[in-house]
C-alpha positions in Angstrom: 9.3 22.7 7.5 6.7 24.3 5.2 3.2 22.8 5.5 1.9 21.3 2.3 -1.5 22.8 2.4 -2.7 21.3 -0.8 -2.1 17.8 0.5 -4.3 18.0 3.6 -7.2 15.6 3.7 -9.7 18.4 3.2 -8.0 19.7 0.1 -7.5 16.2 -1.4 -11.1 15.4 -0.7 -12.2 18.6 -2.5 -10.1 17.6 -5.5 -11.6 14.1 -5.5 -15.2 15.4 -5.3 -14.5 17.7 -8.2 -13.1 15.1 -10.4 -15.5 12.2 -9.4 -18.6 13.8 -10.9 -17.0 13.7 -14.4 -15.7 10.1 -14.3 -17.1 7.6 -16.8 -16.2 4.1 -17.6 -15.2 4.6 -21.1 -13.2 7.8 -20.6 -9.7 8.5 -19.2 -10.5 12.1 -18.6 -9.7 12.9 -15.0 -7.9 9.6 -14.5 -4.5 11.2 -14.0 -5.9 13.6 -11.5 -7.4 10.7 -9.5 -4.1 8.9 -9.3 -2.3 12.1 -8.4 -4.7 12.5 -5.4 -4.1 8.9 -4.4 -0.3 9.2 -4.7 -0.1 12.6 -3.0 -2.0 11.2 0.0 0.4 8.3 0.3 3.4 10.5 -0.2 2.4 13.0 2.4 1.5 10.4 5.1 4.2 7.8 4.4 6.9 8.7 1.9 7.8 12.2 3.2 8.1 11.0 6.8 10.4 8.2 5.6 12.5 10.7 3.6 12.9 12.8 6.8 14.1 9.7 8.7 16.4 8.6 5.8 18.0 12.1 5.4 18.5 12.7 9.2 22.1 12.8 10.4 21.4 10.0 12.9 19.6 7.9 10.3 22.0 5.0 10.7 21.3 4.8 14.4 18.2 2.7 14.6 16.0 4.8 12.3 15.6 1.8 10.0 13.1 0.3 12.5 10.8 3.3 12.1 11.2 3.4 8.3 10.4 -0.3 7.8 7.5 -0.1 10.3 6.0 2.7 8.3 6.4 0.7 5.1 4.9 -2.4 6.7 1.8 -0.4 7.8 1.4 0.8 4.1 1.8 -2.5 2.3 -1.5 -4.1 3.3 -3.3 -0.9 2.1 -1.5 -1.0 -1.2 -2.4 -4.6 -1.9 -6.0 -4.1 -0.8 -6.2 -1.3 -3.3 -4.9 -3.5 -6.0 -7.5 -6.2 -5.0 -10.3 -3.7 -4.4 -11.1 -5.1 -0.9 -11.6 -3.9 2.6 -10.6 -5.4 5.9 -13.7 -7.3 7.2 -13.0 -7.0 10.9 -12.4 -3.3 10.7 -15.2 -2.3 8.3 -18.0 -4.8 7.7 -20.3 -3.8 10.5 -19.7 -0.1 10.0 -20.3 -0.3 6.2 -23.6 -2.1 6.7 -24.8 1.0 8.5 -22.9 3.7 6.6 -23.3 2.3 3.0 -26.5 0.2 3.1 -27.1 0.3 -0.7 -23.6 -0.9 -1.5 -23.9 -3.5 1.2 -27.3 -4.8 0.1 -26.1 -4.9 -3.6 -23.0 -7.0 -2.6 -20.7 -4.3 -4.0 -18.2 -4.3 -1.2 -15.7 -7.2 -1.0 -13.6 -8.0 2.1 -10.5 -9.8 3.1 -10.1 -11.3 6.6 -7.6 -12.0 9.3 -4.6 -9.8 9.8 -3.9 -9.1 6.1 -1.2 -11.8 6.0 -2.0 -13.0 2.5 -2.3 -9.5 1.2 1.1 -8.6 2.7 2.8 -11.7 1.2 1.1 -11.2 -2.2 2.5 -7.6 -2.3 6.0 -8.8 -1.5 6.0 -11.5 -4.1 5.2 -9.0 -6.8 7.5 -6.3 -5.5 10.7 -8.0 -6.8 9.9 -11.2 -8.7 13.5 -11.6 -9.7 14.4 -12.3 -6.1 13.2 -15.9 -6.4 15.7 -16.5 -9.3 18.7 -15.1 -7.4 21.2 -18.0 -6.9 22.4 -16.7 -3.5 19.0 -17.5 -1.9 18.5 -21.1 -0.8 14.8 -20.8 -0.1 11.8 -20.2 -2.4 10.3 -16.7 -2.4 7.0 -17.9 -0.8 8.8 -19.2 2.2 10.9 -16.0 2.5 7.8 -13.8 2.1 6.0 -15.7 4.9 9.0 -15.5 7.1 9.4 -11.8 6.4 5.8 -11.2 7.4 6.3 -12.9 10.8 9.9 -12.0 11.6 9.9 -8.4 10.3 6.4 -7.0 9.9 4.8 -8.6 12.9 7.8 -8.5 15.1 8.3 -4.7 14.4 4.6 -3.7 14.8 4.0 -5.9 17.9 7.3 -6.0 19.7 9.4 -3.2 18.3 12.1 -5.7 17.2 13.0 -8.1 14.4 13.2 -11.9 15.0 14.4 -15.1 13.3 17.9 -13.7 12.7 16.6 -10.8 10.6 18.4 -7.5 10.8 17.9 -4.2 9.1 20.8 -2.4 7.3 20.9 0.8 5.3 21.4 -0.4 1.7 23.2 -2.7 -0.7 25.3 -1.5 -3.6 23.7 -4.4 -5.6 20.2 -3.0 -5.2 19.1 -6.0 -3.3 16.1 -5.9 -0.9 17.1 -9.0 1.0 20.2 -11.1 1.6 19.5 -14.4 3.4 22.6 -16.2 2.2 23.7 -16.4 5.9 20.9 -18.1 7.9 22.1 -16.5 11.1 22.1 -12.9 9.7 19.3 -12.3 7.3 19.5 -8.8 6.0 16.7 -6.4 4.9 18.2 -3.4 3.1 15.7 -0.7 4.2 16.7 2.0 1.6 16.4 -0.4 -1.2 13.1 -1.7 0.2 11.8 1.8 0.3 13.0 2.6 -3.2 11.2 -0.5 -4.6 7.9 0.4 -2.9 8.1 4.0 -3.9 8.8 3.1 -7.5 5.9 0.6 -7.6 3.5 3.2 -6.3 4.8 6.1 -8.4 5.3 4.2 -11.7 3.9 0.7 -11.9 0.6 1.2 -10.1 0.1 4.5 -11.9 0.6 2.9 -15.3 -1.7 0.0 -14.3 -4.4 2.5 -13.2 -4.3 4.1 -16.7 -4.3 0.9 -18.6 -6.2 -1.7 -16.6 -10.0 -1.0 -16.1 -10.3 -3.6 -13.2 -7.5 -2.0 -11.2 -9.0 1.4 -12.0 -12.3 0.4 -10.5 -10.6 -1.1 -7.4 -8.7 2.1 -6.7 -11.8 4.2 -7.3 -13.6 2.1 -4.6 -10.8 2.9 -2.2 -11.0 6.6 -3.0 -14.8 6.6 -2.5 -14.4 5.0 0.9 -11.3 7.1 2.0 -13.1 10.3 1.3 -16.5 9.1 2.6 -18.3 9.8 -0.7 -19.9 6.4 -1.1 -23.2 7.1 0.6 -25.5 6.5 -2.4 -29.3 6.8 -1.8 -30.5 4.3 -4.4 -29.1 1.5 -6.7 -29.3 3.7 -9.8 -26.8 6.2 -8.2 -24.0 3.6 -7.8 -21.1 4.5 -10.1 -19.5 2.1 -12.5 -16.6 1.2 -10.3 -18.8 -0.5 -7.8 -20.4 -2.7 -10.4 
């Protein structure tokens, strides 16, 4: 496989640094480039590996576990981007030292715990029509919480699913879940991947263009990801941290 040189962390950071200096609150110049960097980083690290698994000749033989585990590790990051927050346990002490101006000015906001609420919030917005589907006997909040425990946590901690959840390839009806049989609750991993890909590629991209609050939140993530948030004084802090 040919290496995608332009998508290395170093190259993406260079593009971010180049566009960052020209960003201003009232202008959309450079905004498409910023989202392109964000998307390409996710694509290179998450979506392309999933595509390799999905297209492999043996994909039907257990590869769904790896695909869904990759997606589950991505979801919390996507929701924390939408919210403009950082994981308190992972970062709070480090950020106090690394970004003292941002910390002292109260610019950095955190979420706590294991990211359970962030994960569930993302699922609830991923396919809102799910809660209206007559084949499902439970409300979506309940299913999302169960999915977090029985799929996300079970996969990442024990390399299995639990609670009668199983992973299958796809559904012709474009469903993500089918829990009509309480003893065989199905996650269709190709459909799940498709929905997440489309949300990142299209929905979040459009929101970034049109919603200034989400734009600020994503710019915060970019600043931290590429370690360019080390401002020396309050006056240097860019608009997205305010």
